Structure formats: structure tokens, C-alpha cells
N, C-alpha and C positions, 0 to 999 in steps of 0.2 A: 157654529158645533160647539155644542154644550160638555160640559164636565157632570158626570153620575158616580153616586155612590152604590155599590153591589148590598142588597140586605141577603142577599143570600147566597150560594156557591153557583154559579154559572160558567157553560162553557159556549165562549159564541164563536161555531165555528166561520161565519162569513168572513169576521174580524182577527180569526187566528187566536184567542185571546182565553184564558181561565180565568176569571175573577174568584176571589174569596170575599167573605164579608168584607165588607169595609175597605177594597180596592175599590179603584177609580179607574175611572175610563172616559175618553171622550168618545159624543157618538151625536149623529144628530137628532133633532125632536120626535122627528118621526120612526127613527129606528128605534130608539128607546121606548119610545109609546107601542110599537110594533111588540118588543120583546117583551113588555108587562103585558101585552094582552095575551100572548103566548103563553106565558107563566101564567097567569090567573085562568086562565082556560084548565091550565092542569093542575095546579096547586091552589084550589080556592083559599086555602090559610094564607096565602100572602100574598096582601093585595098589588104591592107594587114592591119588583124586583130590583129596581134602578128609577131611583132619588136622585133629582136635580141640587147638585150643591152651588152654592150660590161662592163666587170665588168673591173675597174680599180684597181694598187696594192693600198689597204689598207694605206703602209704609204706613200705614196703621195696624200692623199686625205689629209692627216691632216702635217698642218704647225708644223712643229719641234716648240719646246716652248727654248725660252733661259733663262736662269735660270742667272739674274745678281743680283750680292748681292749690297744692299744698304751700301753706306759708308758713314757714317755722317764726316761732316769736322767741327770740334771743333774748330775750329783756324777763320775760317770764320765767326762763328755767337760770336766771343769775341769781 
């Protein structure tokens, strides 16, 4: 199963899902291809109703936090 993003408003009766533009859904590639083919046959101006989303590694998304200890300089205050 892969993650797909909706490029138009869709109601998928077999999946029991209603999708707005930008919503994501997990489907098999065969089912996504089938949906794209049906939508393309009805609405020629929509080349793909569902586009595969690349899932990045979760650790790559979050920047590493640095933990710097704050050291007070007592001699500079004097």
C-alpha cells in the first residue's frame, strides 16, 4: 500500500472515504491507477486525481536540537 494525495475532490464509495484537494489516503497502486483512469475518462482536464506521495524518513524531517549549557561568566559581571 502506498500513500496518495488527492488533486481534486473525490468520494470513494468502495473505501468509504470522501477526499478534498490535498487529503491523503493509503491505497494499492492498482486501485489508485483504476481511480485515475475513471476520473480521466470523465474529466479530461484532470490528468491524475491521485498522485503518489513520497514518505521521507521521520528523522530527516526533524532538525536535530542542540543542547547547549548556559554558562554564566561571573568574572565579566564584576
